[in-house]
C-alpha positions in Angstrom: -8.5 -37.1 31.7 -9.0 -40.6 33.2 -7.1 -42.4 36.0 -4.4 -43.6 33.6 -3.6 -40.0 32.5 -5.1 -40.5 29.1 -7.3 -37.7 27.7 -10.9 -38.6 27.2 -12.8 -37.7 24.1 -14.3 -34.5 25.6 -10.9 -33.4 27.0 -9.3 -34.0 23.6 -11.9 -31.9 21.9 -11.4 -29.0 24.3 -7.6 -29.2 23.9 -7.9 -29.1 20.1 -10.4 -26.3 20.2 -8.2 -24.2 22.5 -5.2 -24.9 20.3 -7.2 -23.9 17.1 -8.4 -20.7 18.7 -4.9 -19.7 19.7 -3.7 -20.3 16.1 -6.6 -18.2 14.8 -5.8 -15.3 17.1 -2.1 -15.3 15.9 -3.3 -15.3 12.3 -5.7 -12.5 12.9 -3.0 -10.5 14.6 -0.8 -11.0 11.5 -3.6 -9.9 9.3 -4.1 -6.7 11.4 -0.4 -5.9 11.2 -0.4 -6.4 7.4 -1.0 -3.6 4.8 -4.6 -4.9 4.3 -5.8 -3.6 7.6 -4.1 -0.2 7.6 -2.6 1.6 10.6 -6.0 3.2 11.6 -7.5 -0.3 12.2 -4.4 -1.7 13.8 -4.2 1.2 16.3 -7.8 0.7 17.4 -8.3 -3.1 17.3 -5.0 -4.8 17.8 -4.6 -3.9 21.5 -8.0 -5.5 22.2 -8.0 -8.5 19.9 -8.4 -11.2 22.6 -11.3 -9.2 24.1 -12.9 -8.7 20.7 -12.9 -12.4 19.9 -14.5 -13.3 23.3 -17.3 -10.7 23.1 -20.8 -12.0 23.0 -22.5 -9.0 21.4 -22.2 -6.7 18.4 -22.1 -7.2 14.6 -20.0 -5.6 11.9 -22.2 -3.5 9.5 -21.4 -1.9 6.2 -21.1 1.6 7.7 -19.3 0.6 10.9 -16.6 -1.1 8.8 -16.1 2.2 6.9 -15.2 3.9 10.2 -13.1 1.0 11.5 -11.0 0.7 8.3 -10.9 4.3 7.0 -12.0 3.0 3.6 -15.3 4.5 2.5 -17.1 7.7 1.8 -14.3 10.0 3.0 -12.7 12.7 0.9 -9.1 11.3 1.4 -10.1 7.8 0.4 -12.2 8.9 -2.6 -9.4 11.2 -3.8 -6.3 9.0 -3.3 -7.6 5.5 -3.6 -11.0 5.4 -5.4 -10.0 8.3 -7.7 -13.6 9.7 -7.4 -12.9 13.1 -6.0 -10.7 16.0 -7.2 -9.4 16.8 -3.7 -9.5 15.2 -0.2 -11.5 18.2 1.2 -14.4 17.6 3.6 -17.6 18.7 1.8 -19.4 19.1 5.2 -17.2 21.5 7.0 -14.6 22.6 4.5 -11.6 21.0 6.3 -8.7 20.3 4.0 -8.8 16.5 4.5 -11.8 14.3 5.2 -10.8 11.0 6.9 -12.5 8.5 9.1 -10.8 10.2 12.1 -12.0 13.6 11.0 -15.6 12.2 10.6 -15.6 10.4 13.9 -13.9 13.0 16.1 -13.6 16.4 14.5 -16.1 17.4 11.8 -18.4 20.1 13.1 -21.2 18.9 10.9 -21.6 15.8 13.0 -21.4 17.4 16.5 -24.9 16.4 17.5 -24.4 12.7 16.7 -20.9 12.9 18.3 -22.3 14.4 21.5 -24.6 11.4 21.9 -21.8 9.0 21.4 -19.4 10.8 23.7 -22.0 11.1 26.5 -22.7 7.3 26.2 -19.0 6.2 26.3 -18.1 8.7 28.9 -14.9 9.7 27.1 -13.7 12.0 24.3 -14.3 10.3 21.0 -11.4 8.6 19.4 -11.4 5.2 17.7 -9.2 3.4 20.1 -11.3 4.5 23.1 -14.6 3.8 21.2 -13.5 0.3 20.3 -12.3 -0.3 23.9 -15.7 0.7 25.3 -17.7 -1.0 22.5 -16.2 -4.4 23.3 -17.2 -4.1 27.0 -20.7 -2.7 26.5 -23.6 -3.8 24.2 -25.2 -0.3 24.8 -22.0 1.5 23.6 -21.8 -0.9 20.6 -25.4 0.0 19.6 -24.8 3.7 20.0 -21.6 3.5 17.8 -23.7 1.7 15.2 -26.3 4.4 15.4 -23.6 7.1 14.9 -22.2 5.3 11.9 -25.6 4.6 10.3 -26.7 8.3 10.7 -23.4 10.0 9.7 -22.2 7.7 6.9 -25.7 7.5 5.5 -25.8 11.3 5.1 -22.3 11.4 3.7 -23.2 8.7 1.1 -26.4 10.6 0.1 -24.4 13.8 -0.4 -21.8 11.9 -2.4 -24.4 10.4 -4.7 -25.9 13.9 -5.2 -22.5 15.2 -6.3 -22.0 12.3 -8.6 -25.4 12.7 -10.3 -25.2 16.5 -10.6 -25.4 17.7 -14.2 -22.1 19.7 -13.9 -20.2 16.9 -12.1 -16.7 16.5 -13.4 -16.0 13.2 -15.3 -13.9 11.8 -12.4 -16.9 12.1 -10.0 -19.7 10.9 -12.3 -21.5 8.0 -10.9 -20.4 4.6 -12.3 -22.6 1.6 -13.0 -22.0 -0.7 -10.1 -22.0 -4.5 -10.2 -23.9 -6.6 -7.7 -21.9 -9.3 -6.0 -24.1 -12.0 -4.5 -22.7 -14.3 -1.9 -24.8 -17.4 -1.4 -24.6 -19.3 1.9 -26.7 -22.3 3.0 -29.0 -20.1 5.2 -28.8 -16.6 3.8 -27.6 -14.3 1.0 -25.7 -11.1 1.1 -26.1 -8.6 -1.6 -23.4 -5.9 -2.0 -24.6 -2.3 -1.9 -23.9 -0.1 -4.9 -22.2 2.3 -5.7 -19.4 1.1 -3.4 -18.1 -2.2 -4.7 -15.2 -2.2 -2.2 -17.6 -2.4 0.8 -18.0 -6.1 1.0 -14.3 -6.8 0.4 -13.4 -4.6 3.4 -16.0 -6.2 5.6 -14.6 -9.6 4.6 -11.1 -8.6 5.4 -12.1 -7.2 8.8 -13.9 -10.5 9.5 -10.7 -12.4 8.7 -8.8 -10.1 11.2 -11.4 -9.7 13.9 -14.4 -11.9 13.3 -15.6 -14.9 15.2 -14.8 -18.4 14.1 -18.3 -18.8 12.7 -18.0 -15.5 10.7 -14.6 -16.6 9.4 -16.1 -19.9 8.1 -18.9 -18.0 6.4 -16.6 -15.6 4.8 -14.5 -18.4 3.3 -17.6 -20.2 2.2 -18.8 -17.0 0.5 -15.6 -16.7 -1.5 -16.1 -20.2 -2.9 -19.8 -19.5 -3.8 -19.5 -16.1 -5.3 -21.2 -15.4 -8.6 -21.1 -12.2 -10.6 
């Protein structure tokens, strides 16, 4: 601001940028509170939305998004939403319902991976606590990524084996997946079969929690999508 009280060019840019960021935060909060995100994501991310947006580390990956949203290779999701499983049972430990929470915090099959995660964050493993610590620590973010890659990778491998089994029921048989290619000026994303919902979930989470740059890329990707 100059001596006459008029905003200079740099001051005006900062003012507009601050205003735009506050508008985006409010929109992301609305997205999180909508039915798209789901209560699992809202409970974990919404209390930390401002810190999430200001963090300088961490990326959203295919398998991390599954844990954050509860939409992925989980018995409950595959049974109720994807219609790919006869029951919501956990194939790893026999629990009556396999969810993202069960996978992250309860399933005995993943105790070794969970022990590493718990030791790193210094708390009992629950998604709200994990998200809180991840935002404040690049190391904790990396350990959570490692947990998701290891555990969800094994779950996906076992799910594919069940789909490809000769005696698999019709509802579980593996379907031919489409590849969705999103073209951006500097790089290309290719969706991973056989989970055609994976990118859409990542994109929705970017709208709710991503940086301004990620949001711009996601919107550009929608315009440049080719099947």
